[in-house]
N, C-alpha and C positions, 0 to 999 in steps of 0.2 A: 504492500500502499503505499502513495506518496507521501501521505501525512504521519507516516511514522516518524520517530523521532530517531535520527543517526548518528547523534554525538550526545555524550554524557560529560556535562562538565563538574569537576567536584573540587568542593570548599570554596564558592564563589564571594570576592567581596570587590566591592567601587573601590578605587583608587582616589584618592581626595587630597591635594594640599599641592607642594611644590618640590620637585626634587633638589633644591639648593639648601643645604641643612636638612633638621629634625622635620620637616613640615609634612611628611608624609602618613596619610592615616589610612587604614583600611577599615572600611565600612561593610558588615554584612551585606548581600547582597541573595537575594530580592530581598528589599524590604519591606517590611510587616509581617515575615515569615519564619520560621526557625529553618527550613528548611536551606541546607546548604549544597545542594545539587541543580543544576536545569537540565533538562534535556533537549536540546535542539535539533531541528532539521537543516541538513546541508545547506538552505535557500537563507539561513537567517547567519550565517559566520561570511563575515566579510573577510575578515584577515584576522591572523595568531599571531601575536608580535613576544618576543622575549622582553621580559620583563628586566628594567634596571638594576642594577645592583642594590639598590637602596630600596628599592620596591620587592627585591627578590627578600633581601634581610628580613624587613618587616613581614613580609607574609610568612617567611618561617617561624619569626617569632610569635606571629600571631596563632599559626597553628599549634607550636608547642603550648602555649598557653590552654588552648582551647582543648589538647587532649588529656591534659592533665585534671581536667574537671569531672 
């Protein structure tokens, strides 16, 4: 079926702030939901980029904190 999701994006966050300094915040996404997984169809994906080192560091810190809960 064409409408079936073809991708699972795990541990999703919105990145806000500036990469210069400590101004990078990761906000749980989607908002107003405790789900940290998003199913997408291939038509929803425009591009996937590698995160900057600072964003990757913040993401790893955030995931480590959440796994301790």
